[in-house]
C-alpha positions in Angstrom: 0.0 0.0 0.0 1.1 3.6 -0.5 2.6 5.5 2.3 0.0 6.8 4.6 -0.8 10.3 5.8 -2.6 11.3 8.9 -5.8 13.2 8.3 -8.4 14.6 10.7 -12.0 13.5 10.4 -14.9 15.7 11.4 -15.6 14.0 14.8 -12.1 14.9 16.0 -10.7 11.4 15.8 -7.7 10.7 13.7 -7.2 7.9 11.1 -4.3 6.9 8.8 -5.6 7.5 5.3 -4.0 6.6 1.9 -5.0 6.7 -1.7 -7.8 4.4 -2.8 -6.5 1.1 -4.3 -9.2 0.8 -7.0 -12.5 -1.1 -7.3 -11.4 -4.7 -7.7 -11.9 -6.7 -4.6 -11.5 -10.4 -3.4 -13.2 -11.5 -0.3 -11.3 -12.8 2.5 -12.8 -16.0 3.9 -12.7 -17.4 0.5 -9.5 -16.1 -1.3 -7.4 -18.6 -3.2 -4.4 -19.2 -5.3 -2.5 -22.4 -5.9 -1.1 -23.6 -2.6 2.2 -25.8 -2.6 1.9 -29.4 -1.6 0.8 -29.7 1.9 0.9 -33.3 3.2 -1.8 -35.1 5.1 -2.1 -38.8 5.6 -5.9 -38.9 6.0 -8.0 -40.7 3.4 -11.8 -41.0 2.9 -13.2 -44.0 1.2 -16.8 -44.1 0.1 -18.0 -47.2 -1.6 -15.3 -47.3 -4.3 -14.3 -43.7 -4.2 -11.0 -42.9 -2.6 -10.8 -39.2 -1.4 -7.2 -38.8 -0.4 -6.8 -36.0 2.1 -3.1 -35.6 1.3 -4.0 -35.2 -2.3 -6.7 -32.8 -1.1 -4.1 -30.7 0.8 -1.8 -30.6 -2.2 -4.4 -29.0 -4.5 -7.5 -27.5 -2.6 -6.9 -23.9 -1.7 -8.7 -20.9 -0.5 -11.4 -19.6 -2.9 -12.1 -16.1 -3.7 -15.5 -14.7 -3.5 -17.0 -11.4 -4.2 -19.6 -8.9 -3.3 -20.5 -5.3 -3.8 -19.1 -2.2 -2.1 -20.2 1.3 -1.5 -20.3 3.9 1.2 -21.8 3.6 4.5 -24.3 6.1 5.9 -23.7 7.3 9.4 -22.3 10.8 9.4 -21.6 13.0 6.4 -17.9 12.9 5.7 -15.7 12.2 2.7 -15.2 8.5 2.1 -11.6 7.5 2.0 -9.5 4.4 2.2 -7.4 3.5 5.3 -4.2 1.7 5.9 -3.2 0.3 9.3 0.3 0.9 10.6 2.4 -2.3 11.1 4.4 -0.6 13.9 4.1 -1.6 17.6 0.7 0.2 17.6 -1.9 -0.6 14.9 -3.5 2.9 15.0 -2.5 6.5 15.8 -2.3 6.7 19.5 -3.1 9.2 22.1 -1.6 7.8 25.3 -2.7 10.5 27.7 -5.2 9.2 30.4 -6.6 12.7 31.3 -10.2 13.2 31.8 -11.8 16.0 29.9 -11.2 19.1 32.0 -14.6 20.6 31.2 -16.4 17.5 32.5 -14.7 17.7 35.9 -14.9 21.5 36.2 -18.4 21.9 34.8 -20.2 18.8 33.9 -23.4 20.5 33.1 -21.8 22.4 30.3 -20.2 19.3 28.6 -21.3 19.6 25.0 -22.9 16.3 23.9 -22.4 14.6 27.1 -25.7 14.0 29.3 -25.4 14.4 33.0 -28.4 13.0 34.7 -28.0 10.0 37.0 -30.9 8.2 35.3 -29.4 8.7 31.9 -26.1 7.2 32.7 -27.6 4.3 34.7 -30.0 3.7 31.8 -27.1 3.5 29.4 -25.2 1.0 31.4 -28.2 -1.2 32.0 -28.8 -1.3 28.3 -25.2 -2.2 27.8 -25.5 -5.0 30.5 -28.6 -6.4 28.7 -26.9 -6.6 25.4 -23.5 -7.9 26.5 -22.9 -11.7 26.6 -21.1 -14.0 28.9 -18.8 -12.9 31.7 -19.0 -9.3 30.8 -22.2 -8.9 32.6 -20.4 -9.0 35.9 -18.2 -6.1 34.8 -21.3 -4.2 33.8 -23.1 -4.9 37.0 -20.1 -3.5 38.8 -20.3 -0.4 36.5 -24.0 0.3 37.2 -23.5 0.1 41.0 -20.5 2.5 41.0 -21.9 5.3 38.8 -24.3 7.9 40.3 -23.1 11.1 38.7 -21.5 12.3 35.4 -18.3 12.7 37.4 -18.5 9.1 38.5 -19.1 8.0 35.0 -15.7 9.6 33.9 -14.0 8.2 36.9 -15.2 4.7 36.0 -14.3 5.1 32.4 -10.8 6.2 33.5 -10.5 3.1 35.5 -11.4 0.8 32.7 -8.7 2.5 30.6 -6.2 2.5 33.4 -6.5 -1.2 34.1 -6.2 -2.0 30.4 -9.7 -3.7 30.0 -9.8 -3.5 26.2 -12.7 -5.7 25.7 -14.8 -3.8 28.1 -13.6 -0.4 26.8 -14.5 -1.4 23.3 -18.0 -2.6 24.1 -18.7 0.5 26.3 -17.6 2.8 23.4 -19.8 0.9 21.0 -22.8 1.3 23.3 -22.3 5.1 23.6 -21.9 5.3 19.8 -25.2 3.5 19.3 -26.8 6.0 21.7 -25.3 9.0 20.0 -23.0 10.2 22.9 -20.3 11.3 20.5 -18.3 13.3 23.1 -17.8 10.1 25.1 -17.2 8.1 22.1 -14.4 10.5 20.9 -12.7 10.4 24.3 -12.9 6.6 24.5 -11.6 6.1 21.0 -8.6 8.3 21.7 -7.8 6.3 24.9 -8.5 2.9 23.5 -5.9 3.6 20.8 -3.3 3.5 23.5 -4.3 -0.1 24.4 -4.2 -1.7 20.9 -1.3 -3.0 18.8 -1.3 -4.9 15.6 1.7 -7.0 16.9 0.4 -7.5 20.5 -1.8 -10.1 22.1 -4.8 -11.4 20.0 -7.3 -9.0 21.7 -4.9 -6.0 21.1 -4.6 -7.0 17.5 -8.3 -7.4 17.0 -8.8 -4.2 19.1 -6.8 -2.2 16.6 -9.2 -3.0 13.8 -12.3 -2.8 16.0 -11.3 0.8 16.9 -10.8 1.7 13.3 -14.1 0.1 12.5 -15.8 2.4 15.1 -13.9 5.4 13.6 -15.0 4.4 10.1 -18.6 4.1 11.3 -18.4 7.8 12.6 -16.7 9.0 9.4 -18.9 6.9 6.9 -15.9 5.5 5.4 -16.3 1.8 6.2 -16.9 0.6 2.6 -13.8 2.4 1.3 -11.7 0.8 4.1 -13.2 -2.5 3.2 -12.3 -2.2 -0.4 -8.8 -1.1 0.3 -8.0 -3.9 2.6 -8.5 -6.6 0.1 -6.6 -9.9 0.3 -3.6 -8.7 -1.6 -1.6 -11.1 -3.9 2.0 -11.0 -4.7 2.7 -9.5 -8.2 4.5 -12.1 -10.5 5.8 -14.4 -7.6 9.3 -15.8 -8.2 8.6 -19.0 -6.5 5.9 -21.0 -4.6 7.4 -19.6 -1.4 5.9 -16.2 -2.3 2.6 -17.0 -0.9 -0.4 -14.6 -0.8 -1.5 -13.6 2.7 -4.4 -15.9 2.5 -2.3 -18.8 1.6 -0.6 -18.3 5.0 -3.8 -18.5 6.8 -4.7 -21.5 4.8 -1.6 -23.2 6.0 -1.8 -22.4 9.6 -5.5 -22.9 10.3 -7.8 -25.9 9.3 -10.9 -23.8 8.7 -11.0 -24.0 4.9 -9.6 -27.6 4.6 -12.4 -28.6 7.0 -15.1 -26.9 4.7 -13.8 -28.3 1.5 -13.1 -31.9 2.7 -16.6 -32.1 4.3 -18.4 -30.7 1.2 -16.5 -33.1 -1.2 -17.3 -36.0 1.0 -21.0 -35.2 0.9 -21.0 -34.8 -2.8 -19.0 -38.1 -3.4 -21.4 -40.0 -1.3 -24.5 -38.5 -3.0 -23.4 -39.2 -6.6 -21.5 -42.5 -6.1 -23.9 -44.4 -8.5 -24.5 -41.7 -11.0 -23.1 -41.7 -14.6 -23.7 -38.1 -15.5 -22.9 -35.5 -12.8 -23.4 -31.8 -13.0 -21.7 -29.8 -10.2 -23.0 -26.2 -9.8 -20.4 -24.1 -7.8 -21.7 -20.8 -6.8 -18.3 -19.4 -6.2 -15.8 -21.4 -8.4 -12.8 -19.0 -8.1 -9.8 -21.2 -8.8 -11.8 -24.3 -9.0 -9.3 -26.3 -6.9 -11.9 -27.8 -4.7 -12.8 -30.1 -7.5 -9.3 -31.5 -8.2 -9.5 -34.2 -5.6 -13.0 -35.1 -6.5 -12.1 -35.6 -10.1 -9.2 -37.8 -9.2 -11.4 -39.8 -6.8 -14.1 -40.3 -9.6 -11.4 -41.4 -12.0 -10.7 -44.4 -9.9 -14.4 -45.4 -9.4 -15.1 -49.1 -10.1 -16.7 -49.5 -13.5 -15.1 -46.3 -14.8 -15.5 -42.5 -14.2 -18.8 -40.7 -14.7 -19.3 -37.8 -17.1 -18.6 -34.7 -15.1 -19.9 -31.2 -15.9 -19.0 -28.3 -13.7 -20.7 -24.9 -13.8 -18.5 -22.4 -12.4 -20.2 -19.1 -11.1 -18.1 -16.1 -10.6 -18.1 -12.3 -11.1 -15.4 -10.2 -12.6 -14.0 -9.1 -9.3 -12.5 -12.5 -8.6 -10.6 -12.3 -11.9 -8.1 -10.1 -10.1 -7.1 -12.9 -7.6 -7.1 -15.5 -10.5 -5.2 -13.4 -13.0 -7.8 -13.8 -15.7 -11.3 -15.0 -16.5 -13.2 -18.3 -15.9 -11.5 -19.8 -18.9 -8.4 -20.2 -16.7 -10.4 -22.4 -14.3 -12.0 -24.3 -17.1 -8.7 -25.0 -18.9 -7.0 -26.1 -15.8 -9.8 -28.5 -14.8 -10.1 -29.9 -18.4 -6.4 -30.6 -18.5 -6.6 -32.6 -15.2 -9.8 -34.5 -16.4 -7.8 -35.5 -19.7 -4.9 -36.7 -17.6 -7.1 -39.0 -15.6 -9.3 -39.9 -18.5 -12.5 -38.5 -17.0 -15.1 -37.2 -19.5 -15.4 -33.5 -18.6 -17.2 -30.3 -19.5 -16.9 -26.8 -18.0 -19.6 -24.2 -18.1 -18.5 -20.7 -17.2 -21.1 -18.2 -15.8 -19.4 -14.9 -15.2 -22.1 -13.0 -13.3 -22.6 -12.4 -9.6 -24.3 -15.3 -7.7 -27.1 -13.1 -6.6 -28.2 -12.5 -10.2 -28.2 -16.2 -11.2 -31.3 -17.5 -12.9 -32.2 -21.0 -14.0 -31.5 -20.5 -17.7 -27.9 -19.4 -16.8 -27.2 -23.0 -15.5 -28.1 -24.7 -18.8 -29.5 -27.8 -17.1 -29.5 -30.9 -19.3 -31.8 -34.0 -19.0 -30.4 -37.0 -17.2 -27.8 -35.1 -15.0 -27.4 -35.8 -11.4 -27.1 -32.3 -9.9 -24.9 -31.3 -6.9 -24.9 -27.8 -5.7 -22.0 -26.2 -3.7 -22.4 -23.1 -1.4 -19.1 -22.9 0.3 -18.6 -19.6 2.2 -20.7 -17.6 -0.3 -24.3 -17.4 0.9 -23.5 -14.9 3.7 -22.8 -12.4 1.0 -26.2 -12.7 -0.5 -28.6 -9.9 0.7 -31.7 -11.1 2.4 -35.1 -9.7 3.3 -33.5 -7.4 5.9 -31.6 -5.5 3.1 -34.3 -5.0 0.5 -37.2 -6.4 -1.3 -35.1 -8.6 -3.4 -34.4 -11.6 -1.0 -31.6 -13.2 -3.0 -30.6 -15.5 -0.1 -33.9 -17.3 -0.1 -34.5 -16.9 -3.8 -31.5 -18.9 -4.7 -32.4 -21.6 -2.2 -35.9 -22.0 -3.8 -34.3 -21.9 -7.3 -31.9 -24.6 -6.5 -34.6 -26.8 -4.9 -36.5 -26.6 -8.2 -33.5 -28.3 -9.8 -34.0 -31.4 -7.8 -30.5 -31.8 -6.7 -29.0 -35.0 -5.3 -27.2 -32.9 -2.6 -26.5 -29.3 -1.7 -23.6 -28.5 0.5 -23.3 -25.5 2.8 -20.2 -24.3 4.5 -20.6 -21.1 6.6 -19.0 -19.1 9.3 -20.9 -19.8 12.6 -21.6 -16.2 13.6 -24.7 -14.1 14.0 -24.1 -10.7 12.3 -26.8 -10.5 9.7 -29.9 -8.8 11.3 -28.4 -8.1 14.7 -28.6 -4.4 15.8 -25.2 -2.5 15.9 -24.2 -3.1 19.6 -25.2 -6.8 19.6 -23.4 -7.3 16.4 -20.3 -5.5 17.6 -20.2 -7.8 20.8 -20.6 -10.9 18.5 -17.8 -9.7 16.2 -15.5 -9.3 19.1 -16.3 -12.7 20.5 -16.1 -14.5 17.1 -13.0 -12.9 15.8 -11.1 -13.0 19.2 -11.3 -16.8 18.7 -9.8 -16.5 15.1 -7.0 -14.3 16.4 -6.3 -16.6 19.3 -6.1 -19.7 16.9 -3.5 -17.8 14.7 -1.6 -16.8 18.0 -0.6 -20.4 18.5 0.6 -20.9 14.9 2.9 -17.9 14.2 5.0 -15.4 16.3 3.4 -12.2 17.1 5.9 -10.2 15.2 5.7 -12.3 12.1 5.2 -9.9 9.3 3.2 -12.2 7.1 0.9 -12.8 10.1 0.3 -9.1 10.6 -0.4 -8.8 6.8 -2.8 -11.7 6.9 -4.7 -10.1 9.8 -4.6 -6.6 8.3 -5.5 -7.3 4.8 -8.0 -10.2 5.2 -9.5 -10.4 8.6 -9.5 -6.7 9.4 -11.6 -5.8 6.4 -14.4 -8.1 7.5 -14.3 -6.6 11.0 -14.5 -3.1 9.6 -17.4 -4.0 7.2 -19.4 -5.6 10.0 -18.9 -2.8 12.5 -18.9 0.3 10.1 -21.4 -0.5 7.4 -25.2 -0.8 7.2 -27.7 -1.7 4.4 -26.4 -2.9 1.0 -22.9 -1.7 1.9 -22.6 -4.4 4.7 -21.8 -7.5 2.7 -20.5 -9.6 5.6 -23.8 -11.0 6.9 -23.2 -14.3 8.7 -25.9 -16.3 10.2 -25.9 -19.3 12.7 -26.7 -22.7 11.3 -29.9 -22.7 13.0 -31.0 -19.9 10.8 -29.6 -21.5 7.8 -31.6 -24.7 8.7 -34.8 -22.6 8.8 -34.0 -21.1 5.4 -33.3 -24.5 3.8 -36.4 -26.0 5.4 -38.6 -23.2 4.1 -37.2 -23.8 0.7 -38.3 -27.5 0.9 -34.9 -29.1 1.7 -34.3 -32.0 4.1 -31.0 -32.7 5.9 -28.5 -35.0 4.2 -26.2 -36.4 6.9 -22.5 -36.1 6.4 -20.5 -39.4 6.0 -18.9 -40.8 9.1 -15.8 -41.4 6.9 -15.5 -37.6 6.3 -15.8 -37.1 10.1 -12.9 -39.5 10.8 -10.7 -37.9 8.2 -11.3 -34.4 9.6 -10.5 -35.6 13.1 -7.2 -36.9 11.8 -6.6 -33.6 10.0 -7.1 -31.6 13.3 -4.5 -33.8 14.9 -2.0 -31.8 13.0 -3.1 -28.6 14.6 -3.5 -27.2 18.2 -5.4 -29.4 20.6 -7.7 -26.4 21.3 -9.5 -27.0 18.0 -12.7 -28.8 18.5 -14.9 -31.0 16.2 -18.6 -31.5 17.0 -21.1 -33.6 15.1 -24.7 -32.6 15.9 -27.9 -33.3 14.0 -26.0 -34.4 10.9 -23.9 -31.3 10.7 -20.2 -30.8 11.6 -18.9 -27.8 13.6 -15.2 -26.8 13.8 -14.5 -24.6 16.8 -11.7 -23.1 18.8 -12.1 -24.1 22.5 -15.8 -23.5 23.5 -16.6 -21.4 20.3 -18.0 -22.8 17.1 -16.3 -21.0 14.0 -17.3 -22.9 10.9 -20.2 -25.2 10.3 -20.7 -27.7 7.5 -23.9 -29.6 6.4 -25.7 -31.0 3.3 -29.3 -31.0 2.0 -31.4 -32.6 -0.6 
């Protein structure tokens, strides 16, 4: 990114800005390039199909997906793009812990800061109600201590003094939601002294959460989201020059979990079919299908005819280095090598705009549909009258597929109001940052780049944007179950063979990763927090 320059924004906060990087984007949870050969000894066998997990790790990589960007509506301010410093502190800092002098000297004259006891107590009780988990105890303490405006500032000062970043962030978000901008500005300035992009996991996440709050104030969330795209190296000299998302793919099992479980469900569902049509709603590099093609090549009685429809819009061409013909050509060469009859059908339009006629369904095909980390980008009824999220499911059901696979982040940020969404974002991404912490040193430059260019942009989008500009709209599996059921689907239990292979895969990572099988679905988690869910439907 270009060298940054520090600019003031109308609310008095400061943010590092630089020049926009352009319109092309690639979304983080699903960015992909060709990953080197990563070894894994796990295999999955499904009645004659041999899905080798070490082959999977050699070829299956992170997929790019896309969405739309724009500007967020919060306060009128020019939209800009931001860069985060990779110095010891992730944002510009104001380390003084001084209380606003006018608050102490004359609280009744504090502009924008209410002074009544009932107002302050009401604010903190609302915060207590909205907060989750152990933070409730902290807020109970806060309510009991505050009786005047002076006590409020004393309490906030104590929160900052003891370095309670999580509590400070949540309190700041609550005051922002309630429109107390005087308190928000003060808290943001002090919170910046507690965060660091090279510190502990909560400090790293906190750096991006603070900038999300600032972006919400400045209406610049979408510009930052677009700027912090998953950057790829330009003309890499060797396979050691990995993109940032490749690093994340290597050190965390989230994506391998999703692809292995989806491929296993598809292999089971089409094991006796002779003509197979796979519809991938976010094809990207297409590497998810390399292992499946190889497995089908070894099927007793000979391989089936495989037709893959790859859906992708133009924004993913940036990560791919060209159009969908690159994907089709690569898969065709592989199929020829393994003597598998193969066709590739490219659909270069956004997934939300897909109609049945775009898919060119042919008689006699067994259809498998793949939704891997893509449906949460589809707007639903909460965004506008065009509910593409449910429309796509109804359309797919009308194709009478053998199986539909769903892989999604297990988080609740779609329709939640701002404060609840903010707390959920902190809880979810703190687990992600903690899982990275056990894999790479905190000063590791590539780790900082991964977090900054890939995870931070999701955090900023969720916190700063509303309406159509907020494209990161995750839902819990329970909500996805309701949507699939309303569309007429029934659960398709995942194979126990896949479950076993994923358990073996997790043995190569930290023991803090968890795998839970519940109601026919699989949940990959970090300690007591589910992070990614995978299930199948028919």
